[in-house]
VEXDREN-181863 format. One record per residue (C-alpha): x, y, z; chain; residue number from 1. Coordinates in Angstrom, 2 decimals. Layout:
<fidos>
+---------+---------+---------+-------+-----+
|       u |       v |       w | kette |  nr |
+---------+---------+---------+-------+-----+
|       X |       Y |       Z |     A | NUM |
...
+---------+---------+---------+-------+-----+
</fidos>
This chain:
<fidos>
+---------+---------+---------+-------+-----+
|       u |       v |       w | kette |  nr |
+---------+---------+---------+-------+-----+
|    0.04 |   -0.09 |    0.19 |     A |   1 |
|    1.14 |    3.63 |   -1.14 |     A |   2 |
|   -0.43 |    6.51 |    0.01 |     A |   3 |
|    0.87 |    9.35 |   -2.85 |     A |   4 |
|    0.48 |   13.01 |   -1.70 |     A |   5 |
|    1.27 |   16.23 |   -3.07 |     A |   6 |
|    4.57 |   16.87 |   -2.03 |     A |   7 |
|    5.80 |   13.72 |   -1.84 |     A |   8 |
|    7.97 |   13.29 |   -5.39 |     A |   9 |
|    8.05 |   10.99 |   -8.42 |     A |  10 |
|   11.16 |    9.30 |   -7.10 |     A |  11 |
|    9.23 |    7.90 |   -3.79 |     A |  12 |
|    6.79 |    6.89 |   -5.52 |     A |  13 |
|    6.42 |    2.99 |   -5.82 |     A |  14 |
|    3.86 |    1.54 |   -8.45 |     A |  15 |
|    1.98 |   -1.25 |   -7.15 |     A |  16 |
|    0.86 |   -2.43 |  -10.56 |     A |  17 |
|   -0.75 |   -6.03 |  -11.94 |     A |  18 |
|    0.67 |   -7.98 |  -14.14 |     A |  19 |
|    0.27 |   -6.08 |  -17.07 |     A |  20 |
|    2.67 |   -3.21 |  -15.37 |     A |  21 |
|   -0.77 |   -1.10 |  -14.89 |     A |  22 |
|   -1.93 |    0.42 |  -11.68 |     A |  23 |
|   -5.59 |    1.09 |   -9.85 |     A |  24 |
|   -5.52 |    4.66 |   -8.44 |     A |  25 |
|   -7.47 |    5.55 |   -5.62 |     A |  26 |
|   -8.11 |    8.91 |   -4.78 |     A |  27 |
|   -8.66 |    8.56 |   -0.82 |     A |  28 |
|   -7.31 |   10.04 |    2.99 |     A |  29 |
|   -8.30 |    6.73 |    4.14 |     A |  30 |
|   -6.71 |    3.95 |    2.43 |     A |  31 |
|   -7.37 |    1.50 |    5.55 |     A |  32 |
|  -11.21 |    1.73 |    4.77 |     A |  33 |
|  -10.96 |   -0.87 |    1.69 |     A |  34 |
|   -9.07 |   -3.06 |    3.19 |     A |  35 |
|   -8.67 |   -5.85 |    0.65 |     A |  36 |
|  -11.56 |   -5.25 |   -1.57 |     A |  37 |
|   -9.43 |   -3.43 |   -4.39 |     A |  38 |
|   -6.86 |   -5.85 |   -4.50 |     A |  39 |
|   -8.39 |   -7.83 |   -7.10 |     A |  40 |
|   -7.75 |   -8.53 |  -10.94 |     A |  41 |
|   -3.84 |   -9.15 |  -10.34 |     A |  42 |
|   -4.16 |   -4.92 |  -10.08 |     A |  43 |
|   -3.13 |   -3.75 |   -6.23 |     A |  44 |
|   -3.97 |   -0.03 |   -5.42 |     A |  45 |
|   -2.26 |    2.86 |   -5.00 |     A |  46 |
|   -3.47 |    5.49 |   -2.96 |     A |  47 |
|   -2.75 |    8.92 |   -4.06 |     A |  48 |
|   -4.64 |   12.12 |   -1.14 |     A |  49 |
|   -5.27 |   14.75 |   -3.91 |     A |  50 |
|   -6.94 |   15.57 |   -7.11 |     A |  51 |
|   -3.78 |   17.48 |   -8.38 |     A |  52 |
|   -1.38 |   14.69 |   -7.54 |     A |  53 |
|   -4.02 |   12.31 |   -8.94 |     A |  54 |
|   -3.90 |   14.05 |  -12.16 |     A |  55 |
|    0.09 |   14.16 |  -12.11 |     A |  56 |
|    0.34 |   10.35 |  -11.67 |     A |  57 |
|   -2.24 |   10.03 |  -14.18 |     A |  58 |
|    0.31 |   11.50 |  -16.58 |     A |  59 |
|    3.25 |    9.10 |  -15.56 |     A |  60 |
|    1.73 |    5.59 |  -14.78 |     A |  61 |
|    0.50 |    3.25 |  -16.72 |     A |  62 |
|   -3.15 |    3.31 |  -15.99 |     A |  63 |
|   -5.78 |    0.69 |  -15.25 |     A |  64 |
|   -8.52 |    2.19 |  -13.64 |     A |  65 |
|   -9.62 |    4.73 |  -10.81 |     A |  66 |
|  -11.31 |    4.81 |   -7.51 |     A |  67 |
|  -12.66 |    8.52 |   -7.12 |     A |  68 |
|  -14.16 |    9.21 |   -3.47 |     A |  69 |
|  -16.74 |   11.63 |   -4.81 |     A |  70 |
|  -16.17 |   14.20 |   -1.76 |     A |  71 |
|  -11.87 |   14.40 |   -2.47 |     A |  72 |
|  -13.34 |   14.85 |   -5.92 |     A |  73 |
|  -15.68 |   17.78 |   -5.27 |     A |  74 |
|  -12.60 |   19.46 |   -2.88 |     A |  75 |
|  -10.04 |   19.86 |   -6.06 |     A |  76 |
|   -9.68 |   22.92 |   -8.00 |     A |  77 |
|  -11.83 |   22.77 |  -11.05 |     A |  78 |
|   -9.15 |   22.88 |  -13.45 |     A |  79 |
|   -7.97 |   19.61 |  -11.87 |     A |  80 |
|  -11.32 |   18.47 |  -11.75 |     A |  81 |
|  -11.56 |   18.69 |  -15.49 |     A |  82 |
|   -8.45 |   17.45 |  -16.00 |     A |  83 |
|   -9.50 |   14.62 |  -14.20 |     A |  84 |
|  -12.41 |   13.68 |  -16.31 |     A |  85 |
|  -11.31 |   14.16 |  -19.75 |     A |  86 |
|   -8.32 |   11.39 |  -18.44 |     A |  87 |
|  -11.31 |    9.57 |  -16.87 |     A |  88 |
|  -12.85 |    8.26 |  -20.30 |     A |  89 |
|   -9.82 |    6.85 |  -20.86 |     A |  90 |
|   -9.99 |    4.32 |  -17.97 |     A |  91 |
|  -12.61 |    2.38 |  -15.71 |     A |  92 |
|  -13.86 |    4.32 |  -13.08 |     A |  93 |
|  -15.34 |    3.57 |   -9.76 |     A |  94 |
|  -17.30 |    5.98 |   -8.02 |     A |  95 |
|  -17.50 |    5.76 |   -3.82 |     A |  96 |
|  -18.35 |    7.82 |   -0.92 |     A |  97 |
|  -15.76 |    7.11 |    2.37 |     A |  98 |
|  -17.03 |    7.63 |    5.97 |     A |  99 |
|  -14.34 |    7.34 |    7.95 |     A | 100 |
|  -15.96 |    8.23 |   11.08 |     A | 101 |
|  -18.05 |    4.79 |   10.71 |     A | 102 |
|  -15.23 |    2.83 |    8.87 |     A | 103 |
|  -17.44 |    2.80 |    6.02 |     A | 104 |
|  -17.23 |    2.81 |    2.43 |     A | 105 |
|  -20.51 |    3.39 |   -0.09 |     A | 106 |
|  -19.93 |    2.15 |   -3.69 |     A | 107 |
|  -21.77 |    4.18 |   -5.90 |     A | 108 |
|  -20.84 |    1.53 |   -8.82 |     A | 109 |
|  -20.79 |   -2.50 |   -9.01 |     A | 110 |
|  -17.03 |   -3.28 |   -7.98 |     A | 111 |
|  -17.92 |   -6.56 |  -10.07 |     A | 112 |
|  -18.34 |   -3.94 |  -13.00 |     A | 113 |
|  -15.37 |   -2.34 |  -12.22 |     A | 114 |
|  -13.10 |   -5.48 |  -12.17 |     A | 115 |
|  -14.11 |   -6.88 |  -14.92 |     A | 116 |
|  -13.51 |   -3.90 |  -17.21 |     A | 117 |
|  -10.00 |   -3.74 |  -16.06 |     A | 118 |
|   -9.38 |   -6.78 |  -18.40 |     A | 119 |
|  -11.23 |   -5.44 |  -20.86 |     A | 120 |
|  -10.40 |   -3.07 |  -23.92 |     A | 121 |
|  -11.88 |    0.05 |  -23.80 |     A | 122 |
|  -14.31 |   -0.85 |  -27.17 |     A | 123 |
|  -15.56 |   -3.44 |  -24.96 |     A | 124 |
|  -16.60 |   -2.19 |  -21.27 |     A | 125 |
|  -19.64 |   -3.45 |  -19.58 |     A | 126 |
|  -21.97 |   -0.75 |  -18.35 |     A | 127 |
|  -21.49 |   -0.33 |  -14.79 |     A | 128 |
|  -25.48 |    0.10 |  -14.65 |     A | 129 |
|  -28.41 |   -0.66 |  -16.59 |     A | 130 |
|  -30.21 |    2.13 |  -18.48 |     A | 131 |
|  -33.54 |    2.47 |  -18.23 |     A | 132 |
|  -35.78 |    4.46 |  -20.89 |     A | 133 |
|  -37.79 |    7.35 |  -19.58 |     A | 134 |
|  -39.07 |   10.71 |  -20.22 |     A | 135 |
|  -38.51 |   12.89 |  -16.94 |     A | 136 |
|  -38.34 |   16.57 |  -17.06 |     A | 137 |
|  -35.64 |   18.29 |  -15.62 |     A | 138 |
|  -33.42 |   21.66 |  -15.31 |     A | 139 |
|  -29.79 |   22.15 |  -16.14 |     A | 140 |
|  -27.58 |   24.99 |  -15.10 |     A | 141 |
|  -23.81 |   25.51 |  -15.85 |     A | 142 |
|  -21.25 |   24.85 |  -13.25 |     A | 143 |
|  -20.97 |   27.96 |  -12.05 |     A | 144 |
|  -24.50 |   28.79 |  -10.70 |     A | 145 |
|  -25.28 |   25.88 |   -8.31 |     A | 146 |
|  -28.62 |   27.33 |   -6.94 |     A | 147 |
|  -29.89 |   27.43 |  -10.42 |     A | 148 |
|  -30.64 |   31.18 |  -11.08 |     A | 149 |
|  -30.87 |   30.69 |  -14.58 |     A | 150 |
|  -31.99 |   27.05 |  -15.41 |     A | 151 |
|  -32.63 |   25.79 |  -19.13 |     A | 152 |
|  -35.27 |   23.14 |  -19.39 |     A | 153 |
|  -34.29 |   19.41 |  -20.65 |     A | 154 |
|  -36.00 |   16.11 |  -20.75 |     A | 155 |
|  -34.09 |   12.75 |  -19.85 |     A | 156 |
|  -34.54 |    9.95 |  -22.10 |     A | 157 |
|  -32.43 |    7.32 |  -20.49 |     A | 158 |
|  -31.22 |    7.44 |  -17.02 |     A | 159 |
|  -28.92 |    5.04 |  -14.34 |     A | 160 |
|  -27.10 |    5.91 |  -11.36 |     A | 161 |
|  -24.19 |    6.22 |  -13.59 |     A | 162 |
|  -25.62 |    9.50 |  -15.68 |     A | 163 |
|  -27.92 |   10.12 |  -18.13 |     A | 164 |
|  -28.78 |   11.06 |  -21.94 |     A | 165 |
|  -30.42 |   14.44 |  -21.96 |     A | 166 |
|  -31.50 |   16.61 |  -24.68 |     A | 167 |
|  -32.88 |   20.15 |  -24.07 |     A | 168 |
|  -33.33 |   23.23 |  -26.73 |     A | 169 |
|  -30.53 |   25.66 |  -25.09 |     A | 170 |
|  -27.08 |   24.47 |  -26.00 |     A | 171 |
|  -24.44 |   24.68 |  -23.03 |     A | 172 |
|  -21.70 |   24.74 |  -25.12 |     A | 173 |
|  -18.00 |   24.77 |  -23.92 |     A | 174 |
|  -19.12 |   23.15 |  -20.29 |     A | 175 |
|  -17.02 |   20.14 |  -19.05 |     A | 176 |
|  -19.44 |   20.22 |  -15.58 |     A | 177 |
|  -23.33 |   21.24 |  -15.45 |     A | 178 |
|  -25.56 |   20.79 |  -12.50 |     A | 179 |
|  -28.78 |   18.76 |  -13.37 |     A | 180 |
|  -31.82 |   18.69 |  -11.10 |     A | 181 |
|  -34.20 |   15.84 |  -11.98 |     A | 182 |
|  -37.92 |   17.77 |  -11.46 |     A | 183 |
|  -39.91 |   14.92 |  -12.72 |     A | 184 |
|  -38.61 |   12.84 |  -10.20 |     A | 185 |
|  -38.46 |   13.96 |   -6.72 |     A | 186 |
|  -35.43 |   14.57 |   -5.93 |     A | 187 |
|  -34.75 |   18.08 |   -5.69 |     A | 188 |
|  -31.07 |   18.77 |   -4.60 |     A | 189 |
|  -29.01 |   19.49 |   -8.20 |     A | 190 |
|  -26.25 |   17.01 |   -9.21 |     A | 191 |
|  -22.93 |   17.91 |  -10.41 |     A | 192 |
|  -22.31 |   15.93 |  -13.40 |     A | 193 |
|  -19.57 |   15.85 |  -16.21 |     A | 194 |
|  -20.52 |   16.36 |  -19.58 |     A | 195 |
|  -18.94 |   13.43 |  -21.26 |     A | 196 |
|  -20.48 |   14.26 |  -25.08 |     A | 197 |
|  -22.86 |   16.67 |  -26.91 |     A | 198 |
|  -24.58 |   15.90 |  -30.23 |     A | 199 |
|  -27.31 |   17.21 |  -32.20 |     A | 200 |
|  -30.84 |   15.52 |  -31.56 |     A | 201 |
|  -31.86 |   12.87 |  -34.10 |     A | 202 |
|  -35.07 |   14.34 |  -34.56 |     A | 203 |
|  -35.79 |   17.82 |  -36.39 |     A | 204 |
|  -36.57 |   19.52 |  -33.34 |     A | 205 |
|  -33.19 |   21.20 |  -33.31 |     A | 206 |
|  -32.42 |   20.31 |  -29.52 |     A | 207 |
|  -29.04 |   19.00 |  -28.26 |     A | 208 |
|  -28.29 |   15.76 |  -26.68 |     A | 209 |
|  -25.98 |   15.55 |  -23.85 |     A | 210 |
|  -24.18 |   12.46 |  -21.70 |     A | 211 |
|  -23.67 |   13.33 |  -18.52 |     A | 212 |
|  -22.15 |   11.13 |  -16.08 |     A | 213 |
|  -23.11 |   11.92 |  -12.50 |     A | 214 |
|  -20.50 |   12.75 |   -9.82 |     A | 215 |
|  -22.14 |   13.88 |   -6.72 |     A | 216 |
|  -24.85 |   11.80 |   -6.04 |     A | 217 |
|  -26.29 |   11.15 |   -2.93 |     A | 218 |
|  -27.35 |    7.53 |   -1.51 |     A | 219 |
|  -30.78 |    8.24 |   -1.23 |     A | 220 |
|  -30.34 |    9.54 |   -5.18 |     A | 221 |
|  -28.54 |    6.54 |   -5.59 |     A | 222 |
|  -31.18 |    4.28 |   -4.10 |     A | 223 |
|  -34.38 |    6.50 |   -6.19 |     A | 224 |
|  -32.62 |    5.63 |   -9.30 |     A | 225 |
|  -31.84 |    2.04 |   -8.90 |     A | 226 |
|  -35.70 |    1.57 |   -7.57 |     A | 227 |
|  -36.61 |    2.78 |  -11.69 |     A | 228 |
+---------+---------+---------+-------+-----+
</fidos>
């Protein structure tokens, strides 16, 4: 086990990689909470306690996948989060929430799917969650507008605890992150989300469709989405 911090030099970093020479990086302050849970599939985890340090390691090491504690992600600088999620699209990602006081980790994605995807090429990754076809009203706002003072309306057409596909008449161009509120679902707390892709709608409405990865889901929101 190795904890890598912002002030630790690269020469001091001992990569704990699997047989293919790749490493699973874990963003956390509390490696002990994970026990042996992440030591599967031939990849021992390397623990990193800072978003900036993690981004630096991702640029220098051979990466198998990432385990991201959402609270730690949200404490990172905006530029660092942007770089992190740009890189995250290349590797399997397992989202978690840690409760150090209770010694408990909540997995927001199924660990089994994560470990399976570590062994698969990018184009053959299996979904961590089953997508449900829906038609839910939602509101969207830019990253700097978490209170949704200037929202735009949208419609979600498929959704899972991992993310959703949403279409809106107003293009939010150049936004790597958005807030989304599921007004038609009863989850009124906006969810901070990463924009994975943007493309025109396949119909002739002129709408824009976005693929969102949910980042800071609360447990009650996870449960509600899983119950669809």
